[in-house]
KOLTI-324422 format. One record per residue (C-alpha): residue number from 1; x, z, y. Coordinates in nm, 3 decimals, always signed. Layout:
site nr = NUM; u = X; w = Z; v = Y
...
! end
This chain:
site nr = 1; u = +6.571; w = -7.551; v = -0.076
site nr = 2; u = +6.232; w = -7.721; v = -0.035
site nr = 3; u = +6.246; w = -8.091; v = +0.047
site nr = 4; u = +6.052; w = -8.252; v = +0.332
site nr = 5; u = +5.803; w = -8.389; v = +0.080
site nr = 6; u = +5.749; w = -8.043; v = -0.072
site nr = 7; u = +5.691; w = -7.889; v = +0.271
site nr = 8; u = +5.447; w = -8.163; v = +0.371
site nr = 9; u = +5.258; w = -8.107; v = +0.044
site nr = 10; u = +5.234; w = -7.734; v = +0.113
site nr = 11; u = +5.104; w = -7.800; v = +0.466
site nr = 12; u = +4.830; w = -8.032; v = +0.336
site nr = 13; u = +4.739; w = -7.787; v = +0.058
site nr = 14; u = +4.713; w = -7.496; v = +0.302
site nr = 15; u = +4.502; w = -7.702; v = +0.542
site nr = 16; u = +4.260; w = -7.784; v = +0.259
site nr = 17; u = +4.242; w = -7.416; v = +0.165
site nr = 18; u = +4.172; w = -7.329; v = +0.528
site nr = 19; u = +3.878; w = -7.572; v = +0.534
site nr = 20; u = +3.731; w = -7.409; v = +0.221
site nr = 21; u = +3.769; w = -7.049; v = +0.342
site nr = 22; u = +3.627; w = -7.138; v = +0.685
site nr = 23; u = +3.324; w = -7.302; v = +0.523
site nr = 24; u = +3.272; w = -7.001; v = +0.294
site nr = 25; u = +3.296; w = -6.768; v = +0.594
site nr = 26; u = +3.021; w = -6.962; v = +0.774
site nr = 27; u = +2.796; w = -6.965; v = +0.465
site nr = 28; u = +2.843; w = -6.591; v = +0.415
site nr = 29; u = +2.764; w = -6.527; v = +0.783
site nr = 30; u = +2.436; w = -6.720; v = +0.753
site nr = 31; u = +2.339; w = -6.530; v = +0.435
site nr = 32; u = +2.432; w = -6.201; v = +0.600
site nr = 33; u = +2.197; w = -6.264; v = +0.892
site nr = 34; u = +1.910; w = -6.330; v = +0.652
site nr = 35; u = +1.992; w = -6.018; v = +0.449
site nr = 36; u = +1.998; w = -5.801; v = +0.763
site nr = 37; u = +1.660; w = -5.937; v = +0.869
site nr = 38; u = +1.514; w = -5.848; v = +0.530
site nr = 39; u = +1.653; w = -5.493; v = +0.549
site nr = 40; u = +1.502; w = -5.447; v = +0.896
site nr = 41; u = +1.166; w = -5.581; v = +0.776
site nr = 42; u = +1.168; w = -5.341; v = +0.479
site nr = 43; u = +1.260; w = -5.036; v = +0.688
site nr = 44; u = +0.927; w = -5.005; v = +0.873
site nr = 45; u = +0.730; w = -5.046; v = +0.548
site nr = 46; u = +0.943; w = -4.785; v = +0.370
site nr = 47; u = +0.910; w = -4.536; v = +0.655
site nr = 48; u = +0.532; w = -4.579; v = +0.662
site nr = 49; u = +0.514; w = -4.519; v = +0.288
site nr = 50; u = +0.727; w = -4.203; v = +0.316
site nr = 51; u = +0.503; w = -4.075; v = +0.599
site nr = 52; u = +0.194; w = -4.126; v = +0.385
site nr = 53; u = +0.355; w = -3.958; v = +0.084
site nr = 54; u = +0.455; w = -3.661; v = +0.297
site nr = 55; u = +0.094; w = -3.626; v = +0.407
site nr = 56; u = -0.042; w = -3.675; v = +0.056
site nr = 57; u = +0.193; w = -3.409; v = -0.079
site nr = 58; u = -0.005; w = -3.146; v = +0.110
site nr = 59; u = -0.308; w = -3.221; v = -0.108
site nr = 60; u = -0.120; w = -3.282; v = -0.432
site nr = 61; u = -0.106; w = -3.042; v = -0.723
site nr = 62; u = +0.217; w = -2.881; v = -0.841
site nr = 63; u = +0.510; w = -3.128; v = -0.867
site nr = 64; u = +0.543; w = -3.042; v = -1.236
site nr = 65; u = +0.217; w = -3.229; v = -1.301
site nr = 66; u = +0.374; w = -3.560; v = -1.194
site nr = 67; u = +0.622; w = -3.710; v = -1.445
site nr = 68; u = +0.843; w = -3.868; v = -1.177
site nr = 69; u = +0.878; w = -3.537; v = -0.992
site nr = 70; u = +0.921; w = -3.319; v = -1.299
site nr = 71; u = +1.276; w = -3.214; v = -1.381
site nr = 72; u = +1.371; w = -3.215; v = -1.747
site nr = 73; u = +1.471; w = -2.884; v = -1.901
site nr = 74; u = +1.830; w = -3.001; v = -1.955
site nr = 75; u = +2.033; w = -3.297; v = -1.828
site nr = 76; u = +2.185; w = -3.449; v = -2.140
site nr = 77; u = +2.152; w = -3.822; v = -2.072
site nr = 78; u = +2.227; w = -3.993; v = -1.741
site nr = 79; u = +2.155; w = -4.353; v = -1.643
site nr = 80; u = +2.397; w = -4.519; v = -1.402
site nr = 81; u = +2.244; w = -4.817; v = -1.222
site nr = 82; u = +2.537; w = -5.015; v = -1.082
site nr = 83; u = +2.479; w = -5.289; v = -0.821
site nr = 84; u = +2.753; w = -5.555; v = -0.803
site nr = 85; u = +2.773; w = -5.920; v = -0.704
site nr = 86; u = +2.754; w = -6.236; v = -0.911
site nr = 87; u = +3.067; w = -6.387; v = -0.753
site nr = 88; u = +3.406; w = -6.275; v = -0.636
site nr = 89; u = +3.605; w = -6.361; v = -0.322
site nr = 90; u = +3.448; w = -6.062; v = -0.147
site nr = 91; u = +3.747; w = -5.836; v = -0.098
site nr = 92; u = +3.709; w = -5.492; v = -0.255
site nr = 93; u = +3.327; w = -5.508; v = -0.264
site nr = 94; u = +3.291; w = -5.512; v = -0.643
site nr = 95; u = +3.600; w = -5.302; v = -0.713
site nr = 96; u = +3.483; w = -5.014; v = -0.494
site nr = 97; u = +3.142; w = -4.974; v = -0.656
site nr = 98; u = +3.286; w = -5.009; v = -1.008
site nr = 99; u = +3.554; w = -4.752; v = -0.928
site nr = 100; u = +3.286; w = -4.506; v = -0.816
site nr = 101; u = +3.074; w = -4.576; v = -1.124
site nr = 102; u = +3.364; w = -4.513; v = -1.364
site nr = 103; u = +3.450; w = -4.193; v = -1.176
site nr = 104; u = +3.094; w = -4.066; v = -1.226
site nr = 105; u = +3.112; w = -4.172; v = -1.592
site nr = 106; u = +3.431; w = -3.975; v = -1.653
site nr = 107; u = +3.289; w = -3.674; v = -1.470
site nr = 108; u = +2.961; w = -3.653; v = -1.661
site nr = 109; u = +3.111; w = -3.731; v = -2.002
site nr = 110; u = +3.367; w = -3.457; v = -1.943
site nr = 111; u = +3.070; w = -3.221; v = -1.903
site nr = 112; u = +2.932; w = -3.332; v = -2.240
site nr = 113; u = +2.659; w = -3.564; v = -2.111
site nr = 114; u = +2.600; w = -3.918; v = -2.237
site nr = 115; u = +2.569; w = -4.221; v = -2.010
site nr = 116; u = +2.340; w = -4.524; v = -2.021
site nr = 117; u = +2.461; w = -4.825; v = -1.820
site nr = 118; u = +2.222; w = -5.049; v = -1.627
site nr = 119; u = +2.425; w = -5.312; v = -1.444
site nr = 120; u = +2.317; w = -5.574; v = -1.190
site nr = 121; u = +2.558; w = -5.859; v = -1.115
site nr = 122; u = +2.791; w = -6.078; v = -1.325
site nr = 123; u = +3.108; w = -5.919; v = -1.188
site nr = 124; u = +3.005; w = -5.570; v = -1.292
site nr = 125; u = +2.875; w = -5.688; v = -1.630
site nr = 126; u = +3.195; w = -5.876; v = -1.710
site nr = 127; u = +3.429; w = -5.600; v = -1.594
site nr = 128; u = +3.252; w = -5.314; v = -1.772
site nr = 129; u = +3.217; w = -5.509; v = -2.097
site nr = 130; u = +3.585; w = -5.601; v = -2.080
site nr = 131; u = +3.666; w = -5.230; v = -2.048
site nr = 132; u = +3.464; w = -5.158; v = -2.361
site nr = 133; u = +3.151; w = -4.996; v = -2.217
site nr = 134; u = +2.820; w = -5.045; v = -2.397
site nr = 135; u = +2.561; w = -5.176; v = -2.148
site nr = 136; u = +2.194; w = -5.095; v = -2.208
site nr = 137; u = +2.035; w = -5.345; v = -1.967
site nr = 138; u = +2.178; w = -5.613; v = -1.739
site nr = 139; u = +2.046; w = -5.844; v = -1.468
site nr = 140; u = +2.221; w = -6.148; v = -1.321
site nr = 141; u = +2.155; w = -6.388; v = -1.037
site nr = 142; u = +2.002; w = -6.136; v = -0.795
site nr = 143; u = +2.279; w = -6.080; v = -0.542
site nr = 144; u = +2.230; w = -6.389; v = -0.324
site nr = 145; u = +1.855; w = -6.351; v = -0.273
site nr = 146; u = +1.704; w = -6.040; v = -0.436
site nr = 147; u = +1.327; w = -6.046; v = -0.470
site nr = 148; u = +1.078; w = -5.759; v = -0.482
site nr = 149; u = +0.969; w = -5.867; v = -0.829
site nr = 150; u = +1.326; w = -5.809; v = -0.947
site nr = 151; u = +1.314; w = -5.457; v = -0.803
site nr = 152; u = +0.981; w = -5.392; v = -0.979
site nr = 153; u = +1.125; w = -5.508; v = -1.311
site nr = 154; u = +1.430; w = -5.282; v = -1.278
site nr = 155; u = +1.218; w = -4.989; v = -1.157
site nr = 156; u = +0.971; w = -5.026; v = -1.449
site nr = 157; u = +1.261; w = -5.002; v = -1.693
site nr = 158; u = +1.400; w = -4.691; v = -1.519
site nr = 159; u = +1.060; w = -4.521; v = -1.499
site nr = 160; u = +0.992; w = -4.591; v = -1.868
site nr = 161; u = +1.331; w = -4.447; v = -1.964
site nr = 162; u = +1.271; w = -4.134; v = -1.755
site nr = 163; u = +0.910; w = -4.062; v = -1.847
site nr = 164; u = +0.984; w = -4.111; v = -2.219
site nr = 165; u = +1.275; w = -3.867; v = -2.176
site nr = 166; u = +1.532; w = -4.119; v = -2.298
site nr = 167; u = +1.724; w = -4.027; v = -1.983
site nr = 168; u = +1.719; w = -3.712; v = -1.772
site nr = 169; u = +1.862; w = -3.842; v = -1.444
site nr = 170; u = +1.894; w = -4.185; v = -1.282
site nr = 171; u = +2.175; w = -4.257; v = -1.036
site nr = 172; u = +2.181; w = -4.565; v = -0.811
site nr = 173; u = +2.539; w = -4.667; v = -0.726
site nr = 174; u = +2.564; w = -4.942; v = -0.466
site nr = 175; u = +2.735; w = -5.049; v = -0.144
site nr = 176; u = +2.543; w = -4.955; v = +0.168
site nr = 177; u = +2.581; w = -5.206; v = +0.450
site nr = 178; u = +2.702; w = -5.069; v = +0.783
site nr = 179; u = +2.880; w = -5.371; v = +0.933
site nr = 180; u = +3.067; w = -5.680; v = +0.809
site nr = 181; u = +3.383; w = -5.468; v = +0.824
site nr = 182; u = +3.241; w = -5.155; v = +0.663
site nr = 183; u = +3.045; w = -5.096; v = +0.344
site nr = 184; u = +3.002; w = -4.745; v = +0.205
site nr = 185; u = +2.957; w = -4.676; v = -0.165
site nr = 186; u = +2.649; w = -4.460; v = -0.223
site nr = 187; u = +2.570; w = -4.255; v = -0.533
site nr = 188; u = +2.215; w = -4.120; v = -0.510
site nr = 189; u = +1.985; w = -3.962; v = -0.769
site nr = 190; u = +1.648; w = -4.136; v = -0.756
site nr = 191; u = +1.486; w = -3.994; v = -1.069
site nr = 192; u = +1.356; w = -3.732; v = -1.070
site nr = 193; u = +1.223; w = -3.781; v = -0.718
site nr = 194; u = +1.317; w = -3.478; v = -0.514
site nr = 195; u = +0.999; w = -3.300; v = -0.390
site nr = 196; u = +1.149; w = -3.232; v = -0.042
site nr = 197; u = +1.166; w = -3.606; v = +0.012
site nr = 198; u = +0.788; w = -3.630; v = -0.012
site nr = 199; u = +0.678; w = -3.286; v = +0.104
site nr = 200; u = +0.840; w = -3.257; v = +0.445
site nr = 201; u = +0.597; w = -3.200; v = +0.727
site nr = 202; u = +0.351; w = -3.026; v = +0.495
site nr = 203; u = +0.212; w = -2.810; v = +0.778
site nr = 204; u = +0.113; w = -3.107; v = +0.993
site nr = 205; u = -0.254; w = -3.202; v = +1.021
site nr = 206; u = -0.379; w = -3.489; v = +0.807
site nr = 207; u = -0.320; w = -3.833; v = +0.954
site nr = 208; u = -0.515; w = -4.036; v = +0.695
site nr = 209; u = -0.857; w = -4.035; v = +0.535
site nr = 210; u = -0.815; w = -4.088; v = +0.162
site nr = 211; u = -1.044; w = -4.253; v = -0.086
site nr = 212; u = -1.030; w = -4.187; v = -0.381
site nr = 213; u = -0.877; w = -3.845; v = -0.438
site nr = 214; u = -0.541; w = -3.789; v = -0.258
site nr = 215; u = -0.383; w = -3.667; v = -0.581
site nr = 216; u = -0.465; w = -3.997; v = -0.755
site nr = 217; u = -0.323; w = -4.198; v = -0.468
site nr = 218; u = -0.014; w = -3.980; v = -0.462
site nr = 219; u = +0.049; w = -4.037; v = -0.833
site nr = 220; u = +0.009; w = -4.412; v = -0.790
site nr = 221; u = +0.245; w = -4.422; v = -0.492
site nr = 222; u = +0.533; w = -4.251; v = -0.672
site nr = 223; u = +0.621; w = -4.561; v = -0.882
site nr = 224; u = +0.596; w = -4.774; v = -0.567
site nr = 225; u = +0.844; w = -4.537; v = -0.406
site nr = 226; u = +1.088; w = -4.606; v = -0.691
site nr = 227; u = +1.030; w = -4.981; v = -0.645
site nr = 228; u = +1.115; w = -4.952; v = -0.277
site nr = 229; u = +1.434; w = -4.751; v = -0.336
site nr = 230; u = +1.556; w = -5.005; v = -0.593
site nr = 231; u = +1.465; w = -5.296; v = -0.365
site nr = 232; u = +1.647; w = -5.135; v = -0.075
site nr = 233; u = +1.956; w = -5.090; v = -0.294
site nr = 234; u = +1.938; w = -5.459; v = -0.388
site nr = 235; u = +1.913; w = -5.563; v = -0.022
site nr = 236; u = +2.189; w = -5.327; v = +0.089
site nr = 237; u = +2.416; w = -5.454; v = -0.188
site nr = 238; u = +2.339; w = -5.817; v = -0.103
site nr = 239; u = +2.413; w = -5.765; v = +0.268
site nr = 240; u = +2.731; w = -5.573; v = +0.184
site nr = 241; u = +2.851; w = -5.852; v = -0.043
site nr = 242; u = +2.798; w = -6.120; v = +0.221
site nr = 243; u = +2.961; w = -5.903; v = +0.489
site nr = 244; u = +3.261; w = -5.834; v = +0.266
site nr = 245; u = +3.291; w = -6.203; v = +0.174
site nr = 246; u = +3.266; w = -6.312; v = +0.538
site nr = 247; u = +3.542; w = -6.069; v = +0.634
site nr = 248; u = +3.760; w = -6.169; v = +0.338
site nr = 249; u = +3.724; w = -6.540; v = +0.413
site nr = 250; u = +3.795; w = -6.482; v = +0.782
site nr = 251; u = +4.115; w = -6.299; v = +0.691
site nr = 252; u = +4.206; w = -6.578; v = +0.450
site nr = 253; u = +4.148; w = -6.839; v = +0.721
site nr = 254; u = +4.366; w = -6.648; v = +0.966
site nr = 255; u = +4.640; w = -6.616; v = +0.704
site nr = 256; u = +4.614; w = -6.990; v = +0.636
site nr = 257; u = +4.652; w = -7.060; v = +1.010
site nr = 258; u = +4.967; w = -6.849; v = +1.022
site nr = 259; u = +5.107; w = -7.019; v = +0.713
site nr = 260; u = +5.034; w = -7.364; v = +0.855
site nr = 261; u = +5.217; w = -7.273; v = +1.178
site nr = 262; u = +5.512; w = -7.139; v = +0.977
site nr = 263; u = +5.526; w = -7.442; v = +0.749
site nr = 264; u = +5.493; w = -7.683; v = +1.043
site nr = 265; u = +5.787; w = -7.513; v = +1.217
site nr = 266; u = +5.983; w = -7.524; v = +0.893
site nr = 267; u = +5.894; w = -7.893; v = +0.853
site nr = 268; u = +6.007; w = -7.977; v = +1.207
site nr = 269; u = +6.336; w = -7.796; v = +1.158
site nr = 270; u = +6.397; w = -7.979; v = +0.832
site nr = 271; u = +6.323; w = -8.313; v = +1.000
site nr = 272; u = +6.559; w = -8.232; v = +1.286
site nr = 273; u = +6.826; w = -8.130; v = +1.038
site nr = 274; u = +6.775; w = -8.451; v = +0.843
site nr = 275; u = +6.798; w = -8.666; v = +1.159
site nr = 276; u = +7.110; w = -8.481; v = +1.275
site nr = 277; u = +7.267; w = -8.527; v = +0.934
site nr = 278; u = +7.194; w = -8.900; v = +0.943
site nr = 279; u = +7.347; w = -8.931; v = +1.292
site nr = 280; u = +7.658; w = -8.745; v = +1.178
site nr = 281; u = +7.688; w = -8.973; v = +0.878
site nr = 282; u = +7.656; w = -9.284; v = +1.098
site nr = 283; u = +7.918; w = -9.150; v = +1.342
site nr = 284; u = +8.149; w = -9.054; v = +1.057
site nr = 285; u = +8.107; w = -9.400; v = +0.904
site nr = 286; u = +8.179; w = -9.571; v = +1.238
site nr = 287; u = +8.491; w = -9.359; v = +1.288
site nr = 288; u = +8.609; w = -9.445; v = +0.940
site nr = 289; u = +8.573; w = -9.817; v = +1.010
site nr = 290; u = +8.724; w = -9.800; v = +1.345
! end
């Protein structure tokens, strides 16, 4: 049975843990607010770009003339771009996206296709290497505050791999932020770019005057579109990580509160039992003398 000293030590230890988890919850909440603001700021820019690309597509030549729209004759090599965090203590955030990535890996390899891994985040890098996967490219230190330049760097690598036909399809696998309590794992193919994504509304009248030729502008915008999709995945993953960590730390704080209450009750009972035992011993001693 635990002594009074042991119980007191457990109470103090749990109180210290509660302070840490509460502080981490507050930090994650602050980072989450900033991440949400960045996603909202990006949304209007991304929608405007898509609108312009839809309009430009009406003037563009056949999709087969644009490398990022052109489908390869056969899909033999697939690149999985996996977005994870650089730290843990975020519930199932990292585990969910890695589970989905390994499911896709098993599925495509069973069909005879090879997989190239591009992994963002220390947790994903460490886990996949531990499991024996060969990683082609990795990036670390992006999850707390992803920057557009990081997205451009990743996108340039993916575009080079696709246009040189070293890969035939590029999947982005990341957590999409819905709320601090809910993050949904997404698996989307971003290369080749699907023509319907840029050709919708083709019968609408022109809304822009283009200079130089619309086809040239269209070709130049396609890589920017890839940049934006990668940047959005980085922001969504960052917000999801902070939301998952905030929820996990809140749950940990609530569990610590319950444990402190339980240990305090246990401590009080032990003290009462000790006092009662001492009184009984005094009474028994007095009776023996008397």
